[in-house]
C-alpha positions, 0 to 999 in steps of 0.5 A: 274677598267675599261675603254676604254684604259684599256680594249685595253691594257688588250686585247693586243695579238700578231698577225702574220697573216695579210689580203692582205688589206693595211694600208691607208696612213692617218693610217700610218700617225697617227702611225708615229705622235703617235711614235714621240710624245712619251716620250723621254730621256732629249728631245733627241729624239734618234730613227728613224722609217725605213718603209720598202716598197721595197719587195726584202729588205723585203725578205732579212729582212725576211731571217735574222729573219727566220720567214715566217710571215715577208716575203711577203706584208701583213702588213706594216713592220717597223724597229726601229733604235736607232739613236745616229748618228743624234745628234752626227752630230749636235754636229759635226756641232759645233765642239763639242765632240762626246763622249756621243754618244759611251757611254752605257748611250746613247745607253740605252736612245736611246733604251728607245726612240725607245721602248716607240715610238714603244709602242705608235704605238702598242696601236694606231694601236690596238685602230684602229683595226689593228694587230701587232707583235714585231720582235726582231728576226732582231738581229739574224744578226744585221751586215746584218741588218746594211748592208741591211738599210745602217745604219751609225756608232752611229746607231743600229737596235732595233727591228722590227715592223709589223703592219696589219689588223688581218687575225684571233684572237689569244689567249692571252698568259698568263702572270706571276702572279703579286706576283712575277713581282711586289715588294715593296721598295726591290728586292724579292731575290730568296732564293731557286730556286727549291722552287720558280719554285714550287711556279709557278706550277699554272702559269705553268699549265695556260701555258700548257693549253695555248700551248696545246689548242690554234689554231695552233702549239700547243705543250706540254710546260710550262714556267719554262720548256721553260726557263730552257731549250730553253732560250738563244738558239735562233739566235737573243738571242746569235748573236754577239751584243757586237762586233757589238756595237763596230763597230757601236761605241756604247756602248763602255763605 
């Protein structure tokens, strides 16, 4: 089955190199509009987008991520913030309690809102010929991000997003087969991890070919080897997120 929307979604790839061409104001307005029109839990609308335009601030954020493509002025940088603060203020105005703002339920709802809004923006951007890259790397130092952005309690920097005119057309990364990512009625518990890894041999070969033949940063690797040797070692994967949650008064219970 195919139509223009499905074709667009299936063409998705990550862009990390952008031209100097700015994203025009009309396009920016459209991207913000589609982001805010995404589905939202219980109509709470618990996220805020911060558009980074100050060059020095962007350099500071790039330093947090440790990624060269975040620095400079190419592409537009957005930070998606889980925002329970705004509704807490609305409740405070009525002398209502603020208990819910500190619940994990509220954090999850806010994160979902932010992710849905961001994906709306990505799809719209790609439909306009722009490229995008998500930046989970801002969580390498969430305290620094909170400081840089002046985030109050009941907020958390979920992820960044770069949007711009692509300077190249990178290859698509292979995805896990549907046979292991889609189930019916019950979760497919893995009884034999070794046999399961062996069952991914064909997919591993596809990933090896991708890494070995892509236009830049080639390496010898497979999906299972990557998970077995590198998962959890990145700065954004082992930063003190739980402690920062407590400091921000979110996800406490």
